[in-house]
PAMAR-327691 format. One record per residue: residue number from 1; x, y, z of N, C-alpha, C in turn. Coordinates in nm, 2 decimals. Example, Ala and Ser with C-alpha at 12.3 -4.5 7.8 and 13.67 -1.06 7.14 Angstrom:
! PAMAR-327691
NODE | resi | n_x | n_y | n_z | ca_x | ca_y | ca_z | c_x | c_y | c_z
NODE | 1 | 1.32 | -0.57 | 0.78 | 1.23 | -0.45 | 0.78 | 1.32 | -0.33 | 0.78;
NODE | 2 | 1.28 | -0.22 | 0.71 | 1.37 | -0.11 | 0.71 | 1.29 | 0.00 | 0.79;
This chain:
! PAMAR-327691
NODE | resi | n_x | n_y | n_z | ca_x | ca_y | ca_z | c_x | c_y | c_z
NODE | 1 | -2.96 | 0.53 | 0.29 | -2.87 | 0.42 | 0.36 | -2.96 | 0.39 | 0.49;
NODE | 2 | -2.92 | 0.26 | 0.52 | -2.97 | 0.21 | 0.65 | -2.94 | 0.29 | 0.76;
NODE | 3 | -3.00 | 0.22 | 0.88 | -2.96 | 0.31 | 1.00 | -2.84 | 0.31 | 1.06;
NODE | 4 | -2.76 | 0.20 | 1.03 | -2.62 | 0.17 | 1.07 | -2.52 | 0.22 | 0.98;
NODE | 5 | -2.56 | 0.28 | 0.87 | -2.47 | 0.30 | 0.76 | -2.48 | 0.47 | 0.76;
NODE | 6 | -2.36 | 0.54 | 0.75 | -2.37 | 0.70 | 0.76 | -2.27 | 0.73 | 0.62;
NODE | 7 | -2.33 | 0.80 | 0.55 | -2.24 | 0.84 | 0.43 | -2.13 | 0.91 | 0.46;
NODE | 8 | -2.00 | 0.93 | 0.39 | -1.92 | 1.01 | 0.44 | -1.83 | 1.04 | 0.30;
NODE | 9 | -1.78 | 1.20 | 0.30 | -1.70 | 1.21 | 0.19 | -1.56 | 1.22 | 0.21;
NODE | 10 | -1.46 | 1.18 | 0.15 | -1.32 | 1.18 | 0.14 | -1.29 | 1.24 | 0.04;
NODE | 11 | -1.14 | 1.30 | 0.06 | -1.08 | 1.39 | -0.04 | -0.96 | 1.32 | -0.10;
NODE | 12 | -0.91 | 1.36 | -0.20 | -0.80 | 1.28 | -0.29 | -0.67 | 1.29 | -0.16;
NODE | 13 | -0.61 | 1.16 | -0.18 | -0.50 | 1.16 | -0.07 | -0.54 | 1.11 | 0.08;
NODE | 14 | -0.67 | 1.13 | 0.12 | -0.71 | 1.09 | 0.25 | -0.70 | 0.94 | 0.27;
NODE | 15 | -0.64 | 0.93 | 0.39 | -0.63 | 0.76 | 0.44 | -0.76 | 0.73 | 0.49;
NODE | 16 | -0.82 | 0.62 | 0.48 | -0.92 | 0.58 | 0.56 | -0.87 | 0.49 | 0.69;
NODE | 17 | -0.77 | 0.42 | 0.66 | -0.71 | 0.37 | 0.75 | -0.58 | 0.30 | 0.72;
NODE | 18 | -0.48 | 0.27 | 0.82 | -0.35 | 0.23 | 0.76 | -0.31 | 0.08 | 0.79;
NODE | 19 | -0.22 | 0.02 | 0.73 | -0.19 | -0.11 | 0.76 | -0.19 | -0.14 | 0.88;
NODE | 20 | -0.21 | -0.25 | 0.95 | -0.18 | -0.29 | 1.09 | -0.27 | -0.22 | 1.21;
NODE | 21 | -0.37 | -0.14 | 1.14 | -0.45 | -0.08 | 1.24 | -0.58 | -0.17 | 1.25;
NODE | 22 | -0.66 | -0.17 | 1.36 | -0.77 | -0.26 | 1.38 | -0.87 | -0.19 | 1.28;
NODE | 23 | -0.96 | -0.26 | 1.21 | -1.07 | -0.20 | 1.13 | -1.17 | -0.19 | 1.23;
NODE | 24 | -1.24 | -0.06 | 1.23 | -1.36 | -0.04 | 1.33 | -1.47 | -0.02 | 1.24;
NODE | 25 | -1.46 | 0.00 | 1.10 | -1.57 | 0.01 | 1.02 | -1.55 | -0.08 | 0.87;
NODE | 26 | -1.68 | -0.08 | 0.82 | -1.65 | -0.13 | 0.68 | -1.69 | -0.02 | 0.59;
NODE | 27 | -1.62 | -0.02 | 0.48 | -1.63 | 0.08 | 0.38 | -1.69 | 0.04 | 0.26;
NODE | 28 | -1.82 | 0.12 | 0.20 | -1.88 | 0.08 | 0.11 | -1.85 | 0.19 | 0.00;
NODE | 29 | -1.79 | 0.17 | -0.12 | -1.76 | 0.29 | -0.21 | -1.87 | 0.31 | -0.31;
NODE | 30 | -1.93 | 0.41 | -0.29 | -2.06 | 0.44 | -0.38 | -2.02 | 0.51 | -0.51;
NODE | 31 | -1.91 | 0.56 | -0.53 | -1.86 | 0.62 | -0.65 | -1.73 | 0.69 | -0.62;
NODE | 32 | -1.67 | 0.70 | -0.75 | -1.51 | 0.74 | -0.73 | -1.40 | 0.64 | -0.73;
NODE | 33 | -1.31 | 0.66 | -0.72 | -1.20 | 0.57 | -0.73 | -1.11 | 0.56 | -0.59;
NODE | 34 | -1.04 | 0.46 | -0.56 | -0.96 | 0.44 | -0.44 | -0.83 | 0.35 | -0.48;
NODE | 35 | -0.72 | 0.37 | -0.39 | -0.60 | 0.29 | -0.41 | -0.58 | 0.21 | -0.28;
NODE | 36 | -0.54 | 0.11 | -0.30 | -0.51 | 0.01 | -0.18 | -0.37 | -0.02 | -0.18;
NODE | 37 | -0.29 | 0.01 | -0.09 | -0.15 | -0.02 | -0.09 | -0.11 | -0.12 | 0.01;
NODE | 38 | 0.01 | -0.17 | -0.01 | 0.06 | -0.28 | 0.10 | 0.22 | -0.25 | 0.12;
NODE | 39 | 0.26 | -0.22 | 0.22 | 0.40 | -0.23 | 0.23 | 0.47 | -0.33 | 0.26;
NODE | 40 | 0.56 | -0.38 | 0.16 | 0.66 | -0.48 | 0.18 | 0.81 | -0.47 | 0.19;
NODE | 41 | 0.87 | -0.54 | 0.27 | 1.00 | -0.53 | 0.26 | 1.08 | -0.67 | 0.21;
NODE | 42 | 1.15 | -0.66 | 0.16 | 1.24 | -0.79 | 0.10 | 1.38 | -0.75 | 0.10;
NODE | 43 | 1.46 | -0.87 | 0.07 | 1.61 | -0.84 | 0.03 | 1.64 | -0.92 | -0.08;
NODE | 44 | 1.74 | -0.86 | -0.13 | 1.80 | -0.94 | -0.25 | 1.94 | -0.96 | -0.20;
NODE | 45 | 1.98 | -1.09 | -0.19 | 2.11 | -1.12 | -0.15 | 2.14 | -1.03 | -0.03;
NODE | 46 | 2.25 | -0.95 | -0.02 | 2.30 | -0.88 | 0.13 | 2.24 | -0.73 | 0.11;
NODE | 47 | 2.14 | -0.71 | 0.03 | 2.11 | -0.58 | 0.02 | 1.97 | -0.57 | 0.08;
NODE | 48 | 1.94 | -0.48 | 0.17 | 1.80 | -0.48 | 0.22 | 1.70 | -0.38 | 0.11;
NODE | 49 | 1.60 | -0.41 | 0.06 | 1.52 | -0.31 | -0.01 | 1.48 | -0.19 | 0.08;
NODE | 50 | 1.49 | -0.07 | 0.02 | 1.42 | 0.02 | 0.08 | 1.32 | 0.07 | 0.01;
NODE | 51 | 1.21 | 0.14 | 0.07 | 1.10 | 0.19 | 0.02 | 1.13 | 0.30 | -0.11;
NODE | 52 | 1.24 | 0.34 | -0.12 | 1.27 | 0.44 | -0.25 | 1.34 | 0.34 | -0.35;
NODE | 53 | 1.37 | 0.22 | -0.33 | 1.44 | 0.14 | -0.44 | 1.35 | 0.09 | -0.53;
NODE | 54 | 1.37 | 0.10 | -0.65 | 1.29 | 0.03 | -0.77 | 1.32 | -0.12 | -0.77;
NODE | 55 | 1.22 | -0.21 | -0.81 | 1.25 | -0.33 | -0.85 | 1.36 | -0.35 | -0.96;
NODE | 56 | 1.36 | -0.25 | -1.05 | 1.48 | -0.26 | -1.16 | 1.61 | -0.25 | -1.09;
NODE | 57 | 1.62 | -0.14 | -1.00 | 1.74 | -0.13 | -0.94 | 1.78 | -0.23 | -0.86;
NODE | 58 | 1.70 | -0.33 | -0.79 | 1.73 | -0.43 | -0.72 | 1.77 | -0.54 | -0.80;
NODE | 59 | 1.71 | -0.57 | -0.91 | 1.74 | -0.66 | -1.01 | 1.88 | -0.66 | -1.06;
NODE | 60 | 1.91 | -0.51 | -1.09 | 2.03 | -0.48 | -1.15 | 2.15 | -0.52 | -1.06;
NODE | 61 | 2.12 | -0.51 | -0.90 | 2.23 | -0.56 | -0.80 | 2.24 | -0.70 | -0.81;
NODE | 62 | 2.14 | -0.76 | -0.83 | 2.13 | -0.92 | -0.80 | 2.22 | -0.97 | -0.93;
NODE | 63 | 2.19 | -0.91 | -1.06 | 2.27 | -0.95 | -1.19 | 2.40 | -0.93 | -1.18;
NODE | 64 | 2.43 | -0.81 | -1.13 | 2.59 | -0.78 | -1.12 | 2.67 | -0.86 | -1.03;
NODE | 65 | 2.62 | -0.92 | -0.94 | 2.68 | -1.01 | -0.84 | 2.68 | -1.14 | -0.88;
NODE | 66 | 2.60 | -1.19 | -1.00 | 2.61 | -1.30 | -1.06 | 2.74 | -1.32 | -1.15;
NODE | 67 | 2.78 | -1.20 | -1.20 | 2.89 | -1.20 | -1.30 | 3.03 | -1.22 | -1.24;
């Protein structure tokens, strides 16, 4: 790799950075797999979604209030 690039190994479950952190580096994936996630919050009528709620659960709440 070039002078400015430094190889690094990461392990399963290791975070390179978290959402809303300033990016100090650019990562080039040479091999392996990675996952990108984004945390979102939304509400359905008067119930605020929690990270543990499934979309199916939220839709059931919405549909039950229509009846």
